NUTILO-917646 format. One record per atom (N, C-alpha, C): x, y, z; atom name; residue in three letters. Coordinates in nm, 3 decimals. Layout:
N
<X: X, Y: Y, Z: Z, atom: CA, res: ALA>
...
// end
This chain:
116
<X: 9.068, Y: -6.605, Z: -20.170, atom: N, res: MET>
<X: 9.195, Y: -6.555, Z: -20.169, atom: CA, res: MET>
<X: 9.271, Y: -6.590, Z: -20.082, atom: C, res: MET>
<X: 9.368, Y: -6.581, Z: -20.226, atom: N, res: ALA>
<X: 9.533, Y: -6.569, Z: -20.152, atom: CA, res: ALA>
<X: 9.518, Y: -6.544, Z: -20.117, atom: C, res: ALA>
<X: 9.634, Y: -6.590, Z: -20.050, atom: N, res: ILE>
<X: 9.719, Y: -6.524, Z: -19.975, atom: CA, res: ILE>
<X: 9.822, Y: -6.521, Z: -20.010, atom: C, res: ILE>
<X: 9.947, Y: -6.400, Z: -19.993, atom: N, res: ILE>
<X: 10.053, Y: -6.276, Z: -20.003, atom: CA, res: ILE>
<X: 10.160, Y: -6.323, Z: -19.888, atom: C, res: ILE>
<X: 10.242, Y: -6.367, Z: -19.965, atom: N, res: ILE>
<X: 10.356, Y: -6.304, Z: -19.835, atom: CA, res: ILE>
<X: 10.434, Y: -6.192, Z: -19.859, atom: C, res: ILE>
<X: 10.489, Y: -6.114, Z: -19.759, atom: N, res: THR>
<X: 10.473, Y: -5.947, Z: -19.845, atom: CA, res: THR>
<X: 10.621, Y: -5.964, Z: -19.863, atom: C, res: THR>
<X: 10.700, Y: -5.869, Z: -19.838, atom: N, res: ASP>
<X: 10.882, Y: -5.796, Z: -19.883, atom: CA, res: ASP>
<X: 10.893, Y: -5.785, Z: -19.657, atom: C, res: ASP>
<X: 10.827, Y: -5.814, Z: -19.641, atom: N, res: GLU>
<X: 10.883, Y: -5.774, Z: -19.541, atom: CA, res: GLU>
<X: 10.882, Y: -5.922, Z: -19.342, atom: C, res: GLU>
<X: 10.893, Y: -6.005, Z: -19.497, atom: N, res: CYS>
<X: 10.900, Y: -6.139, Z: -19.474, atom: CA, res: CYS>
<X: 11.068, Y: -6.166, Z: -19.397, atom: C, res: CYS>
<X: 11.083, Y: -6.262, Z: -19.389, atom: N, res: ILE>
<X: 11.246, Y: -6.277, Z: -19.220, atom: CA, res: ILE>
<X: 11.301, Y: -6.393, Z: -19.292, atom: C, res: ILE>
<X: 11.237, Y: -6.461, Z: -19.369, atom: N, res: ASN>
<X: 11.273, Y: -6.569, Z: -19.419, atom: CA, res: ASN>
<X: 11.341, Y: -6.665, Z: -19.350, atom: C, res: ASN>
<X: 11.218, Y: -6.736, Z: -19.288, atom: N, res: CYS>
<X: 11.225, Y: -6.744, Z: -19.118, atom: CA, res: CYS>
<X: 11.191, Y: -6.936, Z: -19.115, atom: C, res: CYS>
<X: 11.104, Y: -7.045, Z: -19.295, atom: N, res: GLY>
<X: 11.087, Y: -7.069, Z: -19.290, atom: CA, res: GLY>
<X: 11.013, Y: -7.146, Z: -19.208, atom: C, res: GLY>
<X: 10.865, Y: -7.029, Z: -19.184, atom: N, res: ALA>
<X: 10.774, Y: -7.107, Z: -19.046, atom: CA, res: ALA>
<X: 10.642, Y: -7.179, Z: -19.137, atom: C, res: ALA>
<X: 10.653, Y: -7.046, Z: -19.247, atom: N, res: CYS>
<X: 10.499, Y: -7.113, Z: -19.364, atom: CA, res: CYS>
<X: 10.509, Y: -7.254, Z: -19.416, atom: C, res: CYS>
<X: 10.571, Y: -7.281, Z: -19.525, atom: N, res: GLU>
<X: 10.701, Y: -7.329, Z: -19.565, atom: CA, res: GLU>
<X: 10.581, Y: -7.454, Z: -19.557, atom: C, res: GLU>
<X: 10.653, Y: -7.549, Z: -19.415, atom: N, res: PRO>
<X: 10.576, Y: -7.685, Z: -19.459, atom: CA, res: PRO>
<X: 10.451, Y: -7.731, Z: -19.315, atom: C, res: PRO>
<X: 10.396, Y: -7.580, Z: -19.308, atom: N, res: GLU>
<X: 10.286, Y: -7.577, Z: -19.345, atom: CA, res: GLU>
<X: 10.126, Y: -7.575, Z: -19.339, atom: C, res: GLU>
<X: 10.161, Y: -7.568, Z: -19.523, atom: N, res: CYS>
<X: 10.065, Y: -7.562, Z: -19.620, atom: CA, res: CYS>
<X: 10.028, Y: -7.682, Z: -19.715, atom: C, res: CYS>
<X: 9.954, Y: -7.705, Z: -19.651, atom: N, res: PRO>
<X: 9.828, Y: -7.875, Z: -19.691, atom: CA, res: PRO>
<X: 9.857, Y: -7.888, Z: -19.890, atom: C, res: PRO>
<X: 9.927, Y: -7.745, Z: -19.949, atom: N, res: ASN>
<X: 9.879, Y: -7.729, Z: -20.109, atom: CA, res: ASN>
<X: 10.015, Y: -7.783, Z: -20.173, atom: C, res: ASN>
<X: 10.074, Y: -7.804, Z: -20.095, atom: N, res: THR>
<X: 10.276, Y: -7.749, Z: -20.072, atom: CA, res: THR>
<X: 10.246, Y: -7.604, Z: -20.220, atom: C, res: THR>
<X: 10.246, Y: -7.449, Z: -20.157, atom: N, res: ALA>
<X: 10.198, Y: -7.431, Z: -20.227, atom: CA, res: ALA>
<X: 10.310, Y: -7.260, Z: -20.209, atom: C, res: ALA>
<X: 10.357, Y: -7.308, Z: -20.133, atom: N, res: ILE>
<X: 10.400, Y: -7.186, Z: -20.034, atom: CA, res: ILE>
<X: 10.600, Y: -7.251, Z: -20.103, atom: C, res: ILE>
<X: 10.637, Y: -7.165, Z: -20.134, atom: N, res: TYR>
<X: 10.799, Y: -7.239, Z: -20.142, atom: CA, res: TYR>
<X: 10.950, Y: -7.082, Z: -20.175, atom: C, res: TYR>
<X: 11.063, Y: -7.129, Z: -20.052, atom: N, res: GLU>
<X: 11.157, Y: -7.029, Z: -20.116, atom: CA, res: GLU>
<X: 11.226, Y: -6.938, Z: -20.195, atom: C, res: GLU>
<X: 11.214, Y: -6.852, Z: -20.172, atom: N, res: GLY>
<X: 11.306, Y: -6.743, Z: -20.291, atom: CA, res: GLY>
<X: 11.327, Y: -6.834, Z: -20.418, atom: C, res: GLY>
<X: 11.360, Y: -6.811, Z: -20.521, atom: N, res: ALA>
<X: 11.415, Y: -6.860, Z: -20.642, atom: CA, res: ALA>
<X: 11.386, Y: -7.036, Z: -20.646, atom: C, res: ALA>
<X: 11.328, Y: -7.079, Z: -20.541, atom: N, res: ASP>
<X: 11.349, Y: -7.208, Z: -20.519, atom: CA, res: ASP>
<X: 11.216, Y: -7.175, Z: -20.727, atom: C, res: ASP>
<X: 11.204, Y: -7.325, Z: -20.778, atom: N, res: ASP>
<X: 11.124, Y: -7.351, Z: -20.904, atom: CA, res: ASP>
<X: 10.998, Y: -7.413, Z: -20.832, atom: C, res: ASP>
<X: 10.942, Y: -7.407, Z: -20.865, atom: N, res: TRP>
<X: 10.801, Y: -7.442, Z: -20.797, atom: CA, res: TRP>
<X: 10.760, Y: -7.555, Z: -20.914, atom: C, res: TRP>
<X: 10.623, Y: -7.623, Z: -20.853, atom: N, res: ARG>
<X: 10.571, Y: -7.737, Z: -20.970, atom: CA, res: ARG>
<X: 10.365, Y: -7.770, Z: -20.838, atom: C, res: ARG>
<X: 10.308, Y: -7.822, Z: -21.015, atom: N, res: TYR>
<X: 10.200, Y: -7.860, Z: -20.933, atom: CA, res: TYR>
<X: 10.213, Y: -7.981, Z: -20.865, atom: C, res: TYR>
<X: 10.294, Y: -8.059, Z: -20.963, atom: N, res: LYS>
<X: 10.242, Y: -8.111, Z: -20.890, atom: CA, res: LYS>
<X: 10.272, Y: -8.188, Z: -20.714, atom: C, res: LYS>
<X: 10.390, Y: -8.141, Z: -20.718, atom: N, res: ASP>
<X: 10.475, Y: -8.026, Z: -20.562, atom: CA, res: ASP>
<X: 10.314, Y: -8.103, Z: -20.446, atom: C, res: ASP>
<X: 10.318, Y: -8.151, Z: -20.357, atom: N, res: GLY>
<X: 10.240, Y: -8.227, Z: -20.207, atom: CA, res: GLY>
<X: 10.089, Y: -8.239, Z: -20.354, atom: C, res: GLY>
<X: 10.051, Y: -8.243, Z: -20.457, atom: N, res: THR>
<X: 9.945, Y: -8.281, Z: -20.502, atom: CA, res: THR>
<X: 9.871, Y: -8.337, Z: -20.553, atom: C, res: THR>
<X: 9.793, Y: -8.398, Z: -20.588, atom: N, res: LYS>
<X: 9.815, Y: -8.604, Z: -20.709, atom: CA, res: LYS>
<X: 9.830, Y: -8.556, Z: -20.826, atom: C, res: LYS>
<X: 9.798, Y: -8.388, Z: -20.836, atom: N, res: LEU>
<X: 9.850, Y: -8.373, Z: -20.997, atom: CA, res: LEU>
<X: 9.926, Y: -8.398, Z: -21.119, atom: C, res: LEU>
<X: 9.901, Y: -8.467, Z: -21.197, atom: N, res: LYS>
<X: 10.100, Y: -8.521, Z: -21.206, atom: CA, res: LYS>
<X: 10.119, Y: -8.513, Z: -21.426, atom: C, res: LYS>
<X: 10.166, Y: -8.505, Z: -21.508, atom: N, res: GLY>
<X: 10.169, Y: -8.491, Z: -21.621, atom: CA, res: GLY>
<X: 10.082, Y: -8.373, Z: -21.625, atom: C, res: GLY>
<X: 10.002, Y: -8.407, Z: -21.813, atom: N, res: LYS>
<X: 9.942, Y: -8.256, Z: -21.817, atom: CA, res: LYS>
<X: 9.832, Y: -8.258, Z: -21.839, atom: C, res: LYS>
<X: 9.827, Y: -8.179, Z: -21.742, atom: N, res: VAL>
<X: 9.610, Y: -8.123, Z: -21.699, atom: CA, res: VAL>
<X: 9.602, Y: -8.035, Z: -21.733, atom: C, res: VAL>
<X: 9.437, Y: -7.958, Z: -21.729, atom: N, res: VAL>
<X: 9.362, Y: -7.862, Z: -21.759, atom: CA, res: VAL>
<X: 9.338, Y: -7.815, Z: -21.580, atom: C, res: VAL>
<X: 9.423, Y: -7.689, Z: -21.584, atom: N, res: LEU>
<X: 9.363, Y: -7.625, Z: -21.434, atom: CA, res: LEU>
<X: 9.137, Y: -7.632, Z: -21.425, atom: C, res: LEU>
<X: 9.136, Y: -7.576, Z: -21.332, atom: N, res: PRO>
<X: 9.000, Y: -7.570, Z: -21.351, atom: CA, res: PRO>
<X: 9.037, Y: -7.375, Z: -21.397, atom: C, res: PRO>
<X: 9.095, Y: -7.310, Z: -21.518, atom: N, res: ASP>
<X: 9.092, Y: -7.157, Z: -21.521, atom: CA, res: ASP>
<X: 9.027, Y: -7.231, Z: -21.716, atom: C, res: ASP>
<X: 9.060, Y: -7.311, Z: -21.676, atom: N, res: GLY>
<X: 9.055, Y: -7.354, Z: -21.835, atom: CA, res: GLY>
<X: 9.229, Y: -7.424, Z: -21.957, atom: C, res: GLY>
<X: 9.338, Y: -7.343, Z: -21.828, atom: N, res: THR>
<X: 9.474, Y: -7.318, Z: -21.908, atom: CA, res: THR>
<X: 9.528, Y: -7.535, Z: -21.858, atom: C, res: THR>
<X: 9.602, Y: -7.528, Z: -22.011, atom: N, res: GLU>
<X: 9.642, Y: -7.664, Z: -22.017, atom: CA, res: GLU>
<X: 9.796, Y: -7.657, Z: -21.952, atom: C, res: GLU>
<X: 9.791, Y: -7.745, Z: -21.874, atom: N, res: VAL>
<X: 9.966, Y: -7.790, Z: -21.765, atom: CA, res: VAL>
<X: 10.035, Y: -7.836, Z: -21.816, atom: C, res: VAL>
<X: 10.184, Y: -7.850, Z: -21.812, atom: N, res: ASP>
<X: 10.250, Y: -8.004, Z: -21.715, atom: CA, res: ASP>
<X: 10.305, Y: -8.004, Z: -21.608, atom: C, res: ASP>
<X: 10.191, Y: -8.020, Z: -21.489, atom: N, res: ALA>
<X: 10.238, Y: -8.090, Z: -21.360, atom: CA, res: ALA>
<X: 10.338, Y: -8.051, Z: -21.257, atom: C, res: ALA>
<X: 10.418, Y: -8.182, Z: -21.332, atom: N, res: ASP>
<X: 10.528, Y: -8.147, Z: -21.320, atom: CA, res: ASP>
<X: 10.642, Y: -8.125, Z: -21.387, atom: C, res: ASP>
<X: 10.597, Y: -7.997, Z: -21.498, atom: N, res: ALA>
<X: 10.764, Y: -7.938, Z: -21.497, atom: CA, res: ALA>
<X: 10.769, Y: -7.832, Z: -21.424, atom: C, res: ALA>
<X: 10.881, Y: -7.789, Z: -21.423, atom: N, res: ALA>
<X: 10.961, Y: -7.689, Z: -21.290, atom: CA, res: ALA>
<X: 10.888, Y: -7.519, Z: -21.391, atom: C, res: ALA>
<X: 10.840, Y: -7.477, Z: -21.300, atom: N, res: GLN>
<X: 10.800, Y: -7.294, Z: -21.376, atom: CA, res: GLN>
<X: 10.845, Y: -7.250, Z: -21.262, atom: C, res: GLN>
<X: 10.912, Y: -7.150, Z: -21.276, atom: N, res: ASN>
<X: 10.982, Y: -7.011, Z: -21.279, atom: CA, res: ASN>
<X: 10.949, Y: -6.899, Z: -21.101, atom: C, res: ASN>
<X: 11.048, Y: -6.936, Z: -21.021, atom: N, res: PRO>
<X: 11.052, Y: -6.865, Z: -20.908, atom: CA, res: PRO>
<X: 10.930, Y: -6.721, Z: -20.908, atom: C, res: PRO>
<X: 10.787, Y: -6.718, Z: -20.787, atom: N, res: ILE>
<X: 10.737, Y: -6.507, Z: -20.836, atom: CA, res: ILE>
<X: 10.871, Y: -6.480, Z: -20.724, atom: C, res: ILE>
<X: 10.878, Y: -6.542, Z: -20.691, atom: N, res: SER>
<X: 11.004, Y: -6.420, Z: -20.628, atom: CA, res: SER>
<X: 11.121, Y: -6.509, Z: -20.567, atom: C, res: SER>
<X: 11.264, Y: -6.346, Z: -20.605, atom: N, res: ASP>
<X: 11.378, Y: -6.435, Z: -20.584, atom: CA, res: ASP>
<X: 11.453, Y: -6.369, Z: -20.499, atom: C, res: ASP>
<X: 11.393, Y: -6.317, Z: -20.423, atom: N, res: ASP>
<X: 11.424, Y: -6.330, Z: -20.285, atom: CA, res: ASP>
<X: 11.392, Y: -6.351, Z: -20.133, atom: C, res: ASP>
<X: 11.217, Y: -6.387, Z: -20.061, atom: N, res: ILE>
<X: 11.118, Y: -6.392, Z: -19.957, atom: CA, res: ILE>
<X: 11.114, Y: -6.510, Z: -20.025, atom: C, res: ILE>
<X: 11.038, Y: -6.583, Z: -19.942, atom: N, res: TYR>
<X: 10.913, Y: -6.703, Z: -19.917, atom: CA, res: TYR>
<X: 10.787, Y: -6.611, Z: -20.010, atom: C, res: TYR>
<X: 10.733, Y: -6.713, Z: -20.093, atom: N, res: TYR>
<X: 10.648, Y: -6.704, Z: -20.191, atom: CA, res: TYR>
<X: 10.465, Y: -6.785, Z: -20.230, atom: C, res: TYR>
<X: 10.397, Y: -6.736, Z: -20.249, atom: N, res: ILE>
<X: 10.255, Y: -6.869, Z: -20.262, atom: CA, res: ILE>
<X: 10.249, Y: -6.813, Z: -20.376, atom: C, res: ILE>
<X: 10.196, Y: -6.915, Z: -20.417, atom: N, res: VAL>
<X: 10.187, Y: -7.024, Z: -20.620, atom: CA, res: VAL>
<X: 10.006, Y: -6.967, Z: -20.580, atom: C, res: VAL>
<X: 9.950, Y: -6.871, Z: -20.621, atom: N, res: ALA>
<X: 9.827, Y: -6.860, Z: -20.580, atom: CA, res: ALA>
<X: 9.726, Y: -6.905, Z: -20.670, atom: C, res: ALA>
<X: 9.811, Y: -6.984, Z: -20.742, atom: N, res: SER>
<X: 9.688, Y: -7.138, Z: -20.834, atom: CA, res: SER>
<X: 9.624, Y: -7.263, Z: -20.777, atom: C, res: SER>
<X: 9.743, Y: -7.215, Z: -20.598, atom: N, res: LYS>
<X: 9.795, Y: -7.408, Z: -20.605, atom: CA, res: LYS>
<X: 9.688, Y: -7.357, Z: -20.437, atom: C, res: LYS>
<X: 9.612, Y: -7.181, Z: -20.344, atom: N, res: CYS>
<X: 9.701, Y: -7.208, Z: -20.258, atom: CA, res: CYS>
<X: 9.489, Y: -7.164, Z: -20.250, atom: C, res: CYS>
<X: 9.481, Y: -7.239, Z: -20.142, atom: N, res: THR>
<X: 9.330, Y: -7.275, Z: -20.054, atom: CA, res: THR>
<X: 9.296, Y: -7.181, Z: -19.984, atom: C, res: THR>
<X: 9.370, Y: -7.120, Z: -19.920, atom: N, res: GLU>
<X: 9.387, Y: -7.009, Z: -19.737, atom: CA, res: GLU>
<X: 9.365, Y: -7.233, Z: -19.703, atom: C, res: GLU>
<X: 9.421, Y: -7.284, Z: -19.715, atom: N, res: CYS>
<X: 9.407, Y: -7.406, Z: -19.605, atom: CA, res: CYS>
<X: 9.161, Y: -7.453, Z: -19.601, atom: C, res: CYS>
<X: 9.195, Y: -7.385, Z: -19.735, atom: N, res: LYS>
<X: 9.021, Y: -7.445, Z: -19.685, atom: CA, res: LYS>
<X: 9.016, Y: -7.563, Z: -19.723, atom: C, res: LYS>
<X: 8.902, Y: -7.659, Z: -19.671, atom: N, res: GLY>
<X: 8.937, Y: -7.815, Z: -19.632, atom: CA, res: GLY>
<X: 9.012, Y: -7.890, Z: -19.561, atom: C, res: GLY>
<X: 9.141, Y: -7.805, Z: -19.472, atom: N, res: PHE>
<X: 9.231, Y: -7.889, Z: -19.442, atom: CA, res: PHE>
<X: 9.214, Y: -7.808, Z: -19.260, atom: C, res: PHE>
<X: 9.203, Y: -7.698, Z: -19.274, atom: N, res: HIS>
<X: 9.226, Y: -7.573, Z: -19.143, atom: CA, res: HIS>
<X: 9.099, Y: -7.494, Z: -19.138, atom: C, res: HIS>
<X: 9.079, Y: -7.440, Z: -19.019, atom: N, res: ASP>
<X: 9.007, Y: -7.348, Z: -18.992, atom: CA, res: ASP>
<X: 8.983, Y: -7.246, Z: -19.076, atom: C, res: ASP>
<X: 9.211, Y: -7.175, Z: -19.049, atom: N, res: GLU>
<X: 9.296, Y: -7.071, Z: -19.120, atom: CA, res: GLU>
<X: 9.413, Y: -7.062, Z: -19.149, atom: C, res: GLU>
<X: 9.407, Y: -7.003, Z: -19.270, atom: N, res: PRO>
<X: 9.587, Y: -7.019, Z: -19.375, atom: CA, res: PRO>
<X: 9.696, Y: -7.024, Z: -19.195, atom: C, res: PRO>
<X: 9.760, Y: -7.135, Z: -19.236, atom: N, res: GLN>
<X: 9.773, Y: -7.258, Z: -19.163, atom: CA, res: GLN>
<X: 9.923, Y: -7.104, Z: -19.102, atom: C, res: GLN>
<X: 10.039, Y: -7.013, Z: -19.237, atom: N, res: CYS>
<X: 10.150, Y: -6.992, Z: -19.301, atom: CA, res: CYS>
<X: 10.073, Y: -6.915, Z: -19.212, atom: C, res: CYS>
<X: 9.928, Y: -6.755, Z: -19.168, atom: N, res: ALA>
<X: 9.964, Y: -6.718, Z: -19.132, atom: CA, res: ALA>
<X: 9.969, Y: -6.726, Z: -18.986, atom: C, res: ALA>
<X: 9.916, Y: -6.828, Z: -18.914, atom: N, res: ALA>
<X: 9.838, Y: -6.888, Z: -18.797, atom: CA, res: ALA>
<X: 10.023, Y: -6.835, Z: -18.786, atom: C, res: ALA>
<X: 10.138, Y: -6.912, Z: -18.813, atom: N, res: VAL>
<X: 10.266, Y: -6.914, Z: -18.768, atom: CA, res: VAL>
<X: 10.404, Y: -6.845, Z: -18.796, atom: C, res: VAL>
<X: 10.320, Y: -6.740, Z: -18.911, atom: N, res: CYS>
<X: 10.445, Y: -6.638, Z: -18.966, atom: CA, res: CYS>
<X: 10.467, Y: -6.508, Z: -18.797, atom: C, res: CYS>
<X: 10.615, Y: -6.574, Z: -18.776, atom: N, res: PRO>
<X: 10.627, Y: -6.446, Z: -18.619, atom: CA, res: PRO>
<X: 10.571, Y: -6.336, Z: -18.668, atom: C, res: PRO>
<X: 10.614, Y: -6.233, Z: -18.811, atom: N, res: VAL>
<X: 10.663, Y: -6.117, Z: -18.904, atom: CA, res: VAL>
<X: 10.454, Y: -6.025, Z: -18.897, atom: C, res: VAL>
<X: 10.357, Y: -6.241, Z: -18.920, atom: N, res: ASP>
<X: 10.259, Y: -6.150, Z: -18.988, atom: CA, res: ASP>
<X: 10.284, Y: -6.027, Z: -19.124, atom: C, res: ASP>
<X: 10.362, Y: -6.131, Z: -19.220, atom: N, res: CYS>
<X: 10.357, Y: -6.117, Z: -19.384, atom: CA, res: CYS>
<X: 10.270, Y: -6.199, Z: -19.476, atom: C, res: CYS>
<X: 10.205, Y: -6.274, Z: -19.387, atom: N, res: CYS>
<X: 10.138, Y: -6.350, Z: -19.460, atom: CA, res: CYS>
<X: 9.945, Y: -6.280, Z: -19.474, atom: C, res: CYS>
<X: 9.959, Y: -6.197, Z: -19.584, atom: N, res: ILE>
<X: 9.762, Y: -6.163, Z: -19.518, atom: CA, res: ILE>
<X: 9.652, Y: -6.222, Z: -19.689, atom: C, res: ILE>
<X: 9.574, Y: -6.146, Z: -19.709, atom: N, res: PRO>
<X: 9.476, Y: -6.098, Z: -19.820, atom: CA, res: PRO>
<X: 9.538, Y: -6.104, Z: -19.858, atom: C, res: PRO>
<X: 9.542, Y: -6.169, Z: -20.000, atom: N, res: ASP>
<X: 9.589, Y: -6.083, Z: -20.172, atom: CA, res: ASP>
<X: 9.410, Y: -6.067, Z: -20.258, atom: C, res: ASP>
<X: 9.442, Y: -5.945, Z: -20.212, atom: N, res: ASP>
<X: 9.356, Y: -5.830, Z: -20.288, atom: CA, res: ASP>
<X: 9.332, Y: -5.804, Z: -20.417, atom: C, res: ASP>
<X: 9.416, Y: -5.868, Z: -20.469, atom: N, res: LYS>
<X: 9.492, Y: -5.951, Z: -20.628, atom: CA, res: LYS>
<X: 9.399, Y: -6.064, Z: -20.672, atom: C, res: LYS>
<X: 9.348, Y: -6.128, Z: -20.561, atom: N, res: HIS>
<X: 9.301, Y: -6.283, Z: -20.551, atom: CA, res: HIS>
<X: 9.170, Y: -6.318, Z: -20.461, atom: C, res: HIS>
<X: 9.127, Y: -6.251, Z: -20.492, atom: N, res: VAL>
<X: 8.986, Y: -6.305, Z: -20.459, atom: CA, res: VAL>
<X: 8.890, Y: -6.395, Z: -20.496, atom: C, res: VAL>
<X: 8.818, Y: -6.521, Z: -20.407, atom: N, res: GLU>
<X: 8.803, Y: -6.596, Z: -20.396, atom: CA, res: GLU>
<X: 8.741, Y: -6.689, Z: -20.339, atom: C, res: GLU>
<X: 8.594, Y: -6.693, Z: -20.448, atom: N, res: THR>
<X: 8.484, Y: -6.773, Z: -20.340, atom: CA, res: THR>
<X: 8.557, Y: -6.836, Z: -20.191, atom: C, res: THR>
<X: 8.465, Y: -6.860, Z: -20.117, atom: N, res: GLU>
<X: 8.478, Y: -7.026, Z: -20.035, atom: CA, res: GLU>
<X: 8.461, Y: -7.099, Z: -20.166, atom: C, res: GLU>
<X: 8.398, Y: -7.124, Z: -20.224, atom: N, res: GLU>
<X: 8.306, Y: -7.244, Z: -20.292, atom: CA, res: GLU>
<X: 8.506, Y: -7.248, Z: -20.376, atom: C, res: GLU>
<X: 8.529, Y: -7.157, Z: -20.494, atom: N, res: THR>
<X: 8.635, Y: -7.160, Z: -20.576, atom: CA, res: THR>
<X: 8.732, Y: -7.249, Z: -20.508, atom: C, res: THR>
<X: 8.722, Y: -7.205, Z: -20.337, atom: N, res: LEU>
<X: 8.907, Y: -7.282, Z: -20.240, atom: CA, res: LEU>
<X: 8.815, Y: -7.387, Z: -20.287, atom: C, res: LEU>
<X: 8.731, Y: -7.424, Z: -20.163, atom: N, res: LEU>
<X: 8.747, Y: -7.583, Z: -20.203, atom: CA, res: LEU>
<X: 8.711, Y: -7.670, Z: -20.294, atom: C, res: LEU>
<X: 8.738, Y: -7.631, Z: -20.415, atom: N, res: ASN>
<X: 8.636, Y: -7.669, Z: -20.581, atom: CA, res: ASN>
<X: 8.786, Y: -7.683, Z: -20.604, atom: C, res: ASN>
<X: 8.912, Y: -7.611, Z: -20.552, atom: N, res: ARG>
<X: 9.025, Y: -7.594, Z: -20.675, atom: CA, res: ARG>
<X: 9.064, Y: -7.727, Z: -20.534, atom: C, res: ARG>
<X: 9.124, Y: -7.688, Z: -20.425, atom: N, res: GLN>
<X: 9.155, Y: -7.829, Z: -20.306, atom: CA, res: GLN>
<X: 9.088, Y: -7.918, Z: -20.360, atom: C, res: GLN>
<X: 9.012, Y: -7.959, Z: -20.405, atom: N, res: ALA>
<X: 8.935, Y: -8.077, Z: -20.509, atom: CA, res: ALA>
<X: 9.013, Y: -8.137, Z: -20.557, atom: C, res: ALA>
<X: 9.007, Y: -8.000, Z: -20.628, atom: N, res: PHE>
<X: 9.073, Y: -8.064, Z: -20.785, atom: CA, res: PHE>
<X: 9.225, Y: -8.129, Z: -20.756, atom: C, res: PHE>
<X: 9.269, Y: -7.994, Z: -20.662, atom: N, res: LEU>
<X: 9.516, Y: -8.105, Z: -20.633, atom: CA, res: LEU>
<X: 9.427, Y: -8.211, Z: -20.587, atom: C, res: LEU>
<X: 9.436, Y: -8.245, Z: -20.458, atom: N, res: HIS>
<X: 9.410, Y: -8.358, Z: -20.428, atom: CA, res: HIS>
<X: 9.288, Y: -8.449, Z: -20.475, atom: C, res: HIS>
<X: 9.225, Y: -8.433, Z: -20.575, atom: N, res: ASN>
<X: 9.120, Y: -8.617, Z: -20.605, atom: CA, res: ASN>
<X: 9.184, Y: -8.610, Z: -20.733, atom: C, res: ASN>
<X: 9.249, Y: -8.500, Z: -20.789, atom: N, res: GLU>
<X: 9.221, Y: -8.593, Z: -20.910, atom: CA, res: GLU>
<X: 9.243, Y: -8.745, Z: -20.882, atom: C, res: GLU>
// end
């Protein structure tokens, strides 16, 4: 499953540089699929959706840091645990029950984001 940042976030920013997928963004910041990945131009996501990896996407949160679920791999393929959760001083990086995924799915996403 992906990780989410709860509204207990104090906006310290400790999590953002730790994400190997650049899936964490400051509140109100646009995000892109290409950020921190090898994706560029028109790509078809594993779920079949076609997107422009270079296009800015609307922020998921305007107030606190947020994690883009379709870029989150829970650090599978990089680390033994989600690094955002490991460094968060207020423990607000938690599993997202709305995005439950298998380890295989997360590893496939990691390969998709970085080996295209």
